[in-house]
Phi, psi and omega in degrees: 000309186293325179293329176286316173310314172296320177292326183287317177299313180297320184297303176306323174292320176302308177302321180297310178302317171307313184293318178304310180307306179301320173295321174293320172294322173300313183287320174301327172300315179298319179298312186301323185286329181269005172296338176305119181298135176278125181257151183275170170297325178296313175295322177291326180298317183284343179240064182305326179291324174288329181292319174299322181292315179300322178295312181298317169307318181291326186285328180278351178222094182306329180295340180252002185303339185255006181284151180315308186302320188286317184297314188293321176292321172304311173296323179291323179295322167305313182297305191299326180257005177294323187255021180279182183305135179089004179235162185239000000 
């Protein structure tokens, strides 16, 4: 009986440790992805080449289209080219 209890506790502990490890790895992956510096609309207006590059990345990856950098880059491009040739 005692051996069974010890075995159950050991297995439960192992499962708990594995789950904790998986969660910590998942969180570190999110941290890696979020390390990309969030840039403002003003920054993208001043750096239109980077705004175009970011916009291309966002266009090619629908999963990131709602991120702040994608939204800001698109808005900056709209602002930058609103007063371009042929516009009033």
